[in-house]
N, C-alpha and C positions, 0 to 999 in steps of 0.2 A: 354129641360127638365126644368120643373119650379122647382125653389128652393126658400129658405127663403129670398134670395137676391132680388127676384122680389117683395117682400113684405115691404121693407124698414125696416129691423130690426134695433132696436136700439143698442147701445153698450152694454146695460145691457142684452138684449136678447141674442146678439152674445156671451156673457159671458158664458151663459149655452148652447149654441147650436152649435157654430162653431167658426172657426178662423176669423178674420176680413177680410182676403184676399179672395175675391169673387171668383177670377179666380183659386186660388189653391183649394178652396172648390169644385167648379164645376169639377175640373179635376179628383178628387179623390172619387166622391160620386155616388153612384148607384141609380137607379129609386126608389127603397124601401126605402133607406137610406134618400133620398130627401123628399119622402112622409111622413117618420116618423118625420123628423125635421119640416116639414109644419104642421103636426098634433101637435106637441108639441108647435110650435110657436102660433098657434091660441088657444091652451088650456091656454097658458100663458096670452094671451090677453083676455081671458074670452069668447071667440067665440066658444061655445061647438058644434054649428051646423056645423061650417066649419071644426073644428077639427075632427069631426067625419066623414065627408065626405072625409077628406084626408085618414083617418084611413082604411076606407072601400075600398080605392084604393090600399092598400098595398097587394102585391100578396102573400106573404108568411103568410098564415093564422094562423099556429102554433105560429110564432112569435108574432103577434098580440095578440092571445089569452093569451100568457104567459107574455107579457110586457104591455099590455094596459087594458086588461079586468080582473081587479083584483078581483072584486066581484064574477066573474065567477068561480074563484078558490075556494070559499068557498061554499060548498053545504049547503043549509038550514038544511037539515036533515043528521045527521051523518051517517046514513045507506045508504044513497044515494051517488052512485059513482059520482066522480067529472067528469068522462068521460062517460056519459050513454051508448055510443055506444060500450064499451068494456064490455065483460061479468064480472060480479061480482065474484072476486076470493073466492074460498071456504077457510074457515078458516082451518089452519092446525091443527090436532089433537095433543095433547101433549104427549110426550113421557112418558111411565110408569116409575114410580121411582122405582129402585131397592133398597131394603134395604141394607144399607150398612154393610158388615160383619165385625165383630169385629177382632181384631188381635188374639184373642184366638181361633175363629173358624177357622182360617187359618191354624193352626197347626195341 
């Protein structure tokens, strides 16, 4: 499995991404976590193309959507649903207001 340690991370990069012990890092990481770290490593280095390539390989698409695709969360039109494949909810009707009865009318 490819990890950030295959790309000679600097101490500053490791400060943000992982512990400096490569063996302990490799023992506890999953494939998707390694891909996420690689995506972040290349984003930090300014290599957007390689970062995006690793992001596309992450299998949990919902995780990618909510953690990497920030601008996808803000719809350009407020009436446009964030998730177009879900039906748009109907707005609930407001309950009718009942007039408050005065203390005098309760007697």
